[in-house]
N, C-alpha and C positions, 0 to 999 in steps of 0.2 A: 504493499499500500504506500503510494507516493504522496506526500504532502508538502506543498510549497508553501513556506512561511515567509512573509514579508517581500519575497522577490520571486519574479518570474522566471520559470527555467528558460534558458536561451537556446540559440541554434548549435547543432553539433559542429564539431570541429571540421575545418576543411582538410585539403589534402598535406600531407607532412613534405617538407623538403629538406628537413636538416633535423638533428637531434642531438643530446649530450647526456653523459651520464656521470660525471665527476663534480663534487662540491668544491670548490677551490676559489679563492679570492680573484684569481684571473678568469677571463673567459673559459667556458667550459668547450671540449672537444666535441666534435659531431661524430655520431655512430649510427645514425638511422637513415643516412641519404637514401632517397629512392622509395620510402615506405610510406604508408599512410598514416593518417593521424594516430592511428592507435597500433602502429609499427608493423603492418603486414602489406606488402605489395600486392595489388591487386591485378587480375590479367585485364588485357585490353577489353575483352568482353564483358567484365565486370560481373560475371557468373562464377561462383564459388561452390563446390560441392562440399556441404557441411556436415561433419560427423554428429553422431547423437550425443547430446551433452551429458556431461557427468555431473548429478546435481549435487555432489558433496564437496565440489571443486569450484571457484569462481569461473564462469563461462569464459570462453575466448572472446576476443574483442567483436568480432562478426556476429556474436548470439548475445552479447552483454545487454544490449537494449530491451531484446525481447525477455530476457530472464529477468530484469530489472522491472519491467512494467507487470510483470505476474507476481512479483514478491508479495508475501502476505505482512510482511514486516513494515513498521511505521519509518518512514525517513523524512526528513525535513532540512530545509536551509536554515542556517541561523548566522547572524552576524556576532562576532566575537572581537572583544577588545584586544588589540594588539598586546598592550600592558595596563595592567590593573590601573583604572583611574584615568587613562589616556584617551585621546580623542580618535586615534586611528584604529581601524579596526581590518578584519579579513572576514571573506566568506566561508563556511565549511557545510559540508554535508553530513548529517547526523543519522544513523541508523541503530535503531533498538532491538534487543534482542527478545523473545518472547519466553520469559521465564519468571519465577516467584521471587527468587532471591537477587540481591544487589549483584550488579556485574562489574567486572574489571573493564578498563577502557583500552582500546587500541588505535593508536593514531595512524592512519595511512598517508603515507608521503608519496605524492604522485610524480609522473615521470615529467619529462621536458615538456609535453604537451598540456600540462596543466591537469585540472581537475575534471578529466573525461569521463564519459558514460561508463567507460571501462573500469575506471578507478572507483568510480561509485558503485558499481556491481561487485567489486572487492569487498569494499565496505559492507554491502548487505550480506555477502557470503560469511564475513566475520561475525556479523549478528547473527546469522543462522547457525553458528557454531557458538553462540552465547556471549559474545562480548559486545559492549558499547562501542561502534566503530564511528570515528570522528575523522573525516577526510578534509583538511584546510585546503583551501586555493591559496598557495602561498604567491600567486600573482596578482590577487585582487587588490591588494594593498597598491602595488605598483599602478595599476590601471584604474584603480577606483570603481570598478564595475561589480556585479553581482557574482559572476562566475566567470571561468575561463572558457567553458564549453562553446561560446561563440566567437571565439577567436581563430583566425586564420593560423595556420602552424607555424608561417614565418614570424608571425606577431608574438606568438607565444615563445618561439625559440629566442627572440631578441629580448624579450621581457625577461625570461627565465635567467638568460646570462647576466642580468643585473641583479639578481638576488645573492646577496653576500652570504657567507656560512652565518655570520651573526644574525642577518635577518631571518635566514632559514631556522635557526634556533630558536629565535624569538617567536616565530610564528607557529613551530612544533610546540613549543612550550605554553604558547597561548592555547592552542588546540586542547592540549592534555589538561590545562587547569580547568577551561570550560568543562570539559568532559567529566573530570573528578569532582565538579561543583554539582553535578545532576544528582537530584535525589536518589536515583535509580542505580548510583554508582558507588564501585568500591574505590577507595582513595589511592589507587597507584594505577600505573600506565605502561604498556609497551608501545614499540614503534615498529612499523614495517613498511619498507619502502622498495620500489622498483626502479632500475637503472639509475637516473638523476636521483629518484628518490631513496634507492639502495645505497649509493654513496652518502646522501644525508642521513639515513638511518644510521650508519656507522659513526658518521660524525656527530650525530646527536648523542649517541653513547659515550662518546669523548667529552661533549658538553655536560652530559651527567645532570640534568635537571632534577629537582625534587619530585620524589613519586617514581622515577622512571625504574622499571624492574627488570626489562628484558627488550632485546633488539633482534629484529631478524633483516637482514640484508639479502635482498634478490638482485643478483647480477649487477652490484654496483661496486666501483672501485673502492680500495682500502685507503685509510688516512695514513698519513706520513707515520714513521715508526715511532718516532720521538714523541708524539701525541697520545700514545695508547696507554701510556701510564696512567693517563686521567679516567679511563674505562673502568667503572665499577660493578659493572651489569653483564650478565652472559649474552653472548653475540653468537647467530646462528648465521651462516653464510650459504646460500643456495646458488649454484652457478651452471651455465650451459658449458659442456665440453668444447663446443665450437664457439668459443668467446675469448680467444686469447689476449686480448687488449686489457679486458678487465681482469682475466685470471693471472695475467703477470703481476699483478698487485697483491695477489694472496699470499704467496710465500712471506712477505714481510708481516703481514698481520699474524699468519700461523705462528712464525718462530719468535716474534716479539711477545705476543699474548702469552705463549708458553713460558718463555724466558721470565716473564713478570708474575705467572701463577694465575693467570686470568682464564676464563672460561670463553673459549672461541672453538666453536665447531663448524665443519664445513663438509659440504656434498656437492661433487661436480657430476652432472648427469651427462653420460656419453651420448654425442650425437646431437644434443640438444642446442639450439642458438640462443643468442642474447635476446632477452624478452620472451623466453619460452612460456610464462603463464599466460600471456595475452595472446601470442601468435599459436595458438592451439590448431587453427584451421587455415586453409588458404595456401598459397604458393610457398610461403616462408614457415610452413608447419615442421619443416625438417622430416617429411615422409612418417609423421606420427612420433617422431622423438621428442617434439615439445609437450605433446600431450602425455606421453609416459612420463616426462620429467615433472610435469605439472601434478600427475595423479600421485606422485611420490613425494613432491615438495611439500604440497599443500598439508597433508597430514603432520608432516616434520614441524611446519610453521604451527599448527594447532598445538601439537604436542608440546612444543617449546613454551607456547604461553601458558598451556594447562600447567605445566612443570614451575614456572617461575611467576606467573600472575594468579593461578587458579583459575576459576570458572568451570 
């Protein structure tokens, strides 16, 4: 059940021309050239044979809207204060689980495309698994609009390159603060992010905001080794085997976290590409390897949150 609170839902994203996955003070590198707004190249005919949906994992991007439209869960837009008492704010999509007890919060950090329909679908699946999901639009402060769904992809790319690490952490912290303030919430949270958001998730673990209890990184680059001493929450990394640009940054996280006695677990899925959770169907599905990776990665994600957040 979708409820629009205070702001109208806007038009879908246009076609993607570039993308990026690292959280750095400098401009981010491109990694999705030639893909559509949710990361999968479409054939010239526009026709794609879609596999049957797996109802216990997030839908791939080509089926995300259909799944979201049929969701029985309550979802709503909310405007969140950027900082307590401040005038600036950002938009977020909130989805509530159907349960009797209070629920932990999971903040969903979007890709370079902004808060897309696919990301909102991921939030809905987290709610299906028992969590209050808060998906902040980290571009909404920059552009002043209700959501980034209406942006053309090149505009989203340019805007997100202007989001600094400090701004990202403030936005994620604001989303977590809002989520934990809800009457139905447990006062702790986890983060999960994808591509650009995956890098952001790991960097938010370095930031280590109050209430943070766990982080999950989907195919995001690792922070610099000298920053990892500040991590105090367990981090899970989930990566595609055919994603060497990202995977080349795994060893520094693995060795440094081990040397520091910190919890970092990783899994690399053979044959899967970058963005495997959303690219489950279509020409970039890696002949089924992405779907197979998604079917293994999502239970690991929920298991991680069950272990460190409860729920």
